[in-house]
N, C-alpha and C positions, 0 to 999 in steps of 0.2 A: 465467438468470439474473444479473446486471453484481453485482461486490462491488468498492469500492472501500478503497482504503488511499489516505492522504495522512500528510505528517509536516514537518512544519520544526523546523532543528535548534538554534533561536536559541530561546529564551520573554523575549525583552527586550524586544518589542513589534517589531522592527526583520525579522520576519518574522509573515505571521497563514498559516492555513490556508486563508483566503475564495478566493483564486484558484484552489486545488486543490478546494475544493469547486463551485465553481460548475461547471469543469472535469466535475467527477464527476455532477452536477446535467447538462449538454449532453449528455455520454454516456449518459445515461439509466438513472442509478445510483441507486436510493430513498434517502433520506436513514438512514436506518435500517440499511443496508447497507454504510453508510462507517468505516471504521474511522479512528482518528486516534492521531498521537503530537505528542507534542513531546519530541523526542530526537536527542542527533546518531547519523548513521547506521556511528559508528562502536562504538555499545553494540546486543550481539546482544538482551541484554534490551529486547525491546519488547513491552509488553502488549496494545496495540493491532492490530500485528503479526501477536503470536502468535494474536489474537482471530480479524483476519482470517483467515489461514490454516487455523485448524481449520473457523472457519465456510463454505468453499472445498469443494462437493460434484461430485463429477463432472457435468458439463455449464454447468458455471458459467465465469465468463470476469473475471478478476479486474483492476482497472482501476487503473493511476498515471498519475499527470500526468508524470511522468518517470520513468523507471530506476533513477535514482541516489537515490530517494527508497525503494525497497527494499532498497539496497546500497551501502556506499559506493566497492565498486569491480568489476571483474570476477569474480572468484575469489569476492567473497561471493556475490555477485546471486547465482550459479551454487549454490553454498550454500545461500541459503534456499530458492532455489524447488527445490532439489533434496528438503529436508523437506517437500513434496508431491507429490502424485501430478497433474500435470499434463498436457494433451496440447495437442499445437499446434493454430489454429485452423485450421480445413481451408475 
């Protein structure tokens, strides 16, 4: 099962979730499995991401539009993914 996460940094109307959500649908992620945030990547407290990571089950695939949606830099990305039990795609 695919689980998707989308995020935009600005909520002033200059960024929208639409392109990311469309990409999730194209990848086969069901609407009820897409988690979203309107928050800066610098914030560690992102309710949508927290819910998304909790929803992941063994065998699920996390789908993101770009890796920068999960973390602001490589260190933050590794820390974020280190908080869940993940295995590589084979």
